[in-house]
N, C-alpha and C positions, 0 to 999 in steps of 0.2 A: 545741627548748632548746637552747640554745649551752652549748658547751663551749670550752674554752679546749684550748689544743695543752698545757700545763705540766698540767694536768686529767688529759689524753688521754695522758700519757707517764706520771705517778704513778701512773696506775689500773692501765697496760701492767708498773711494778716492781712490784705490789700483786698480779697475777695468776703475775709472775713472781716471786713467793715461795710463794708456792702458795696465797695468798687462794680461796675457795671460792665458786662461786657457783650455785647453783639458780636460778634463773630464774622469776625471777615476771612476770604482767602489769602496766605496767606500768615492769619498771627499763629503763634508757637502756642501751645500749652500741654501741662505735666497733668499726667492722674495722678489721683492719691486710690483710686483702685480700681482694681482688673473693670476691667470693660471691654462688653465681645456685641457686639452691632450684625444681623444678619439682612439680608434680603436679597432680591434679585434683578439683575439685572436684565430680561426676561423674561418669560417664562420655564426659562429648561436652566438659566441660568444663575443657580447659585453667586454668592458672592459675601464678603462680611470685612468689617473692621474688629483686629483686637489689637484694641490696649492694651501694655504691660503694666499695673502700678510700679511709680514710680517712674516712668520713660513720659519721656514730648516728644511733642508729634509735633509738625506743619497741618494749620487743619486747610481743607483744599474744597473744591467747588461742591467736588459728591458730597460731602460732609451734611452744605453751603442746603445739599436738596435736602436731602435724609431729616437736618432741620425742622428744613422749615416744611417739612412736608408729617412731623411727627416722630417719626423712626432713630429717632438721635435725640441719644439724653445727655445732655452736659451738665448734671449736674456733680458731678466728681471730677469735674475738668477747671484746672484752675490755669487762666490765662495766662501770660506771661507777656503783661505790657512792653510795644519795642520805647526804646529809647527814643525816634521823633514823638510817638503820642504824651508818653511825663513830658516832655521839654512842651510841648506842642497845651496839658493842663496846665505846668505855672507857670505858662506866659498866657492863658486870659486870665488866672487866678495874678494878672498882674505883678507877677515875682519876675529881677533877673539873674541869673546863672553865672554862676564862675566856675569852671572846674581846669581843674590844674591836676596834674600828674604828679602825684605826691611817693615818698621812695616809700612805701609800704602800698601803691593801687595809686589812688583816683582819692581825694578831695572837692566836694563840692557843695560849695555855696550859696542860698538863693535868699536876695532879702528883695523887699517891697518897701518905703518909710521907714516906723519902726519898728519891721518887724524882718530878723535875721534866721535863718539855718544852718547846721553847717555838719556837713557829711567828713571823714574820712572814709576809704570802703578798698575793698581787691579788686572790687570791679565799677565800670558806671552804672551797671544798672542796678548794683547792691546798693550804690549811692541816692541813686535816686528812688528807688523804692521805698528808702527806710524815708527820706525826705518826703518826699508822697504822705506817708503811714505816717509823720508829725504836721499838718498840714491840713492833715484829711477833718471837712469833708470840700472831698472835692468835688 
């Protein structure tokens, strides 16, 4: 899956603001610096992960196992939350979402009572990440 540099930048801002990530299989993330993790599949079967700086990767079940057993450090990983996750967060905060195509990409408006936020962006993730940053804390 391709993510824009702007989406990655906004996801980093969400992380810096305190967005918590409990990694699940199927989550997308990017890495701020090169990370390698070496492990053994068996007594004589060495294996490793290598995450290139700036690369986008998919979290899988083997990574979860290594994370749970203390072998994988995800501090330099930046989660790229899905549209569905972001939508759920906003709906749980009782925001109504209105998404439209615009000449320049996407227009997103979220509102509740007398609160309203609007964002024009190239992609739906750029728009919703920007809105999440405006409505933080989550």
